[in-house]
Each structure stands twice: as C-alpha cells, then as structure tokens.
N, C-alpha and C positions, 0 to 999 in steps of 0.2 A: 503494499499499499504506500503511495506517494504522499508527500506533504501537500498542502493546499497550494494550488497555483495562485500567482499574484493577480491574475485577470481572468476575466470570462469574455469569450468572444461572442458579440451581439450578432443578430441576423444581418446586419448591415456590413459586417466584417470588422467594425470598429470593436473596442473592447471597453469594459467596465471593470473596476477593482473588485475582488472577490470579498473583500472586507472593508466595510465603511462605517459611517457613524450616523445613528439616528438623533433626532432632535425633539422628538414629541415631549411636551411639557418644558422644554428649555426656553429660557426667555421670559418666563412668565413671573419670575421672583427677582426683584432687583438686588436682594441681598446675596443671591447666588450667582449673579451675572458674571463676575470676574473669574470665579472658579469654572463656570461653564465655558467660557471663552478659552480659558487656560486648558481645559480638557480637549476642545475641539482642536486647538493648535498643537497639543501634544500628540493627538491623533495623527494629524498631518505630518508632523515631524517623523513619526514612525510608519509611515506609509499608508495610513488609512485615509486615502485621499478622496473617497467618495463621501459626501455629506448629503443626507437626505433630509428634506423639510417639506412643509407644506403651507398653503395659505391659511388652513383651518387652525393650525397649531398656534394658540394664543392669539387668534385673529391678526396674524402677521407678525407677531413678537418674535417668534422663532426665526423667521426669515431676517428680521432686522439684526438678530443676534449673530446669526451665520455670516450676514454681511459684514458686521464688525470683525468677526473672527478671521475672515479670509482677506481682509485688506492687505494689500501687497503680496498676496499669494494666490490670486485667481487662476494663474495658468497651471497650477499644480492640482487644482481641485476638479474633481468630476461632481458636478452639481445636479442634484436631483430635487425636483419640486412637484407639487401636486395641485391640480384644480379641483374644487368642490364640485360634485355632480350638479348642484343647483345653479352653478355658473357656466356649465358646459354646453351652452348652446354655440351656435357658430360664432355669433358675435361676442358673446359673454366669455368664452374661452380666451379669445384674443385679448379682451380687455382685463380679464383676470391675470393673464400671463404678464402683461405689461405693468400691472400693479405689483406683482411679485418682483418683477425686475427692478422696479424702483425701491422697494423695500430692501431688496439684497444690495443694491448698488452696484449691479453688474449689467453687461450688455447682452448676456445670453446665458440660458439654462441648457446644460448638456442633455438632460433627460427630463421630460415633462410627462407627468402620469395623470390620468383621470383617477381620482381618489377612490371611487367606488361607482357602480353603475347606478344611474338615476333615472329620470324620466326624459331627458333630452335624448334625441334620436342619436345612436352611435354614429351614423353617417355624418351628422352635422359636427360632431365633436372631432371626427376624423378629418374633415375638411378644414376645420380650424387649426388642427395640429399641422396639416400640410402647409396651410398658409404661414403659419409661424416658422416652419422649417425654411420655407422659401424666403421669408423675411430676415432669417438669420437670428431670430429670437430664441429659437431652440435648436439644438442639435438632432435630437431623436425624441421619439414618444413612445409611451406605453400605457399600461393600466395597472390598477391595484385592486385587490380583493375581487377578482373575477374568477368565478367558478367555471367548470367545464363548459356548461351550456352558454355562459356569458362569453366565453372565448370563441366558441363556434359561431355565435351570432356576430361577434366582432369581425371575424374573417368573411362572413357573409356580407357584411356592411362595408368591406373594403379595407379592412384593417391589417392587411398583410404585412405592413411595415412596423407593426407593434415590436418594440425591442425588449420588453420585459413585463413580467406579472408580479408585482410586489403583493405578497401574502403573508398571513399569520402561519408560521410554520416552526415548529420546534419539536423537541422530545415529546411534549405532551399533547402536542396538535398534529398528529401524524396523518389525519384524514386525507389531505392531498396526494398521499403516496399511491392510493388505490387506483385513480384514474386521472386526476388533473396533471400530476408531475409526469406520468408517461406520455400524455398527450403533448405537454409543453415540450418535452424532450424530442418527441417525434418531429414537432415543427420548429425545434432549434430555438425556442424562446426561452432564455434564462429565467430562474426564480430569483427574487430578492426577499429574503426572509426578515420580516420585521418581528419585534418582540422575541428574539432568539432565545433569550433566557427567561421568557415568560414573566417579564417585568419583575425578576428577582425571584419568583416563587420556585424555580427549579433548584436555587442554591441550597435549599435545606433537604433535599431528597437524598435519602439514605445511599441509593446506588450511584448517584452522581458524585456525592462526597467520597464514597468509597473508591471509585475510579480516579478521582481527583488526588487521593491521598496516595494512591498506588504510583501515581506519576510525579508526585510532588508539585502538583499545580492547584489551581483553583477551580471550584465547580463551575464557575462561569466559563473558564477555558475549556472544560470538557464539554459543555453544551455547545459552544461555538465550533469546536473542532469536529464534533459530531456532524454538524451542518456542512462545514467546509470540506469535508472529505467526499461529499457527493457531487456527482456530475452536474455542472452548470447551475450550481446554487451559491449565491451570495448572501452575506448577512449584514445587517446594520444594527449592531447594539448601541444603545444610548448610554452615555456616561457624562455626568456633571462633575467628575472627579479625575484629575490628570492621572493619578496612580491607577484608577480603575481603567482608563484609557490604555495605558501602558500594558495592563494585564490583557486587555482585549486584543491588543496588537500581537502579543506573544502566543496568542491561540493558534497562529498560522504554523507554529513550529511544533505543535503537539501532535504526535502520530499516535492515534489509538491502535490497538491490536484488534484482531479478530475476536479474541476473547472479550475484550472490552465491549466491542460492539454487540456481541452475543448477550452479554449481561444486561446491557442497556435495552436491548430488544426484549429480553424477559420482563424488565421492569416497566417499559413503555412499549407494549405490544403494537406492531403496525396493524392498520385496519384490515379487517376480514371482508369489508364490502364498501360500497359507495358511502360517503358521508358528506353532508353539506359543508361547504367551506366556512370556517368560523371567522368571526372578525372581533377585534377589540376596538 
C-alpha cells in the first residue's frame, strides 16, 4: 500500500490537492480570529494548499477570514467556494460568485460548487458556471451533497464538466461506498470528503484510538489516513489551531496496514445496501 498522493487529477486534466483545509464555522468568533488565520497559514506552509469555504459560512465571514489568511499567497492556494442553492439561478449564481470574490479579495476561484441541490433547474446553474469559467471568475465547477440520482440528473442536464462532488464521508458515514463512490470513480469524478473526523466525534472511538496508539499518532490522523488511502478521495479537515493543522498535514505520511483497515472495517462496517446520502 502506498502513501497518499499529493494531488488528484480532475476530469479536466488539472489537479487538486489531496488534503486541504475546511473553514465551516471559522470567522464567526472575533476572539479566535488570529488563531484561525494562523492555522490556515500553517496548513499552507505544510502543503495543505486547498482551502474550502462557502458563502453560507457565517454569511460570508468565513470568506473574509480566508481572504485575510491568503494575502500575499494567492498563487499557491487552490481555492474552493460554494454557492447556496437559493442563489443558484442563471443570474443569481453569477452575482453570488462575484460577491464571494469581493469578500475573498481575489480575482478568481479555482473550484466553485453548488452547495446542495435546490429548486433552481440544474441546467441554469450549469449555464451560469460556464459563463463564470468563460469570464475567468472561476477555473472549474462542481457540486456538493449530490447523491447518485442527483449526479445522473446533473449529467443529463449537461453537467459533464463537473470536477468533483463534495460529500459527507468518513469512517462513520460509509453509505456512499455502496453505489455513489463506484459511480463517481467510473466517471472519474473525485470525491472531496467534508467532516472527515465527524466534527471530532471519531476521536474518542476505541478502535480509532487503538490504531492511533499502535502507530504513535493521533486518532485524527488515523481517520484522515483511512480516507486518503482510497482512490480519488480528498479530505478537508477543519482546524482553528496551528498545532492541529500540523497534525492534519502529517496524516499524509501515515501508512495503515491491511490489519488496521480490517479492524476499522469491523468497527465501522461498510454498507450492505444503498443508503441515502447524509448531510451535516
């Protein structure tokens, strides 16, 4: 078994980092602002150059925080942002993206996602994404929280340029493995796993702790390494602490054995049948 690759090839032939940084809830507490910025910059220093944010996070506060954190470092950042479904009409998507650009203080977003499926027709959102690509406002586009039926509808609506599907996927949320992940791999669409540590709830699990102790690492690193060992799966753990960001980066160097994986499979069984995609 090999160590995690540094990047994943997107359908366009471009690449995205395999390990990035999430920002959900960051930017909402002024007292934590400097620590959060320091954590993001530490992550960049250690090669976690993908930063994921969304207009929904703190009503733009997360985007503003990210913008401050990447001042002077924009060329090294693979920037991911998301549009709310309520804004995802043809005109609304373009307007939302440009508001996000202003909050971020940048001239383009590398990967722009539809946050989840709403009532606006997918074809309209796709047309808006194409317009934004042509204008240079975004590099590529994708989706988030799309289940298998949503993905097939997306392709039928003209969404063959979809670059990724960002979903809730971790040891405790293995439902996508039954049908969604195989479909995405068949279509060469990478997965971006959010909440890879289940918002911290995985850290106290006995099997995760036992595996961590055996390797002399943290439970968070085990949870991340389990994801990163898989084909075409990236992860975006969130950290507001520079030391935790450092631990996350070191997860790329953790090589789980077949015995480790088997023990984790016993503790967190893979799905025996189709399950609806979960969201947080």
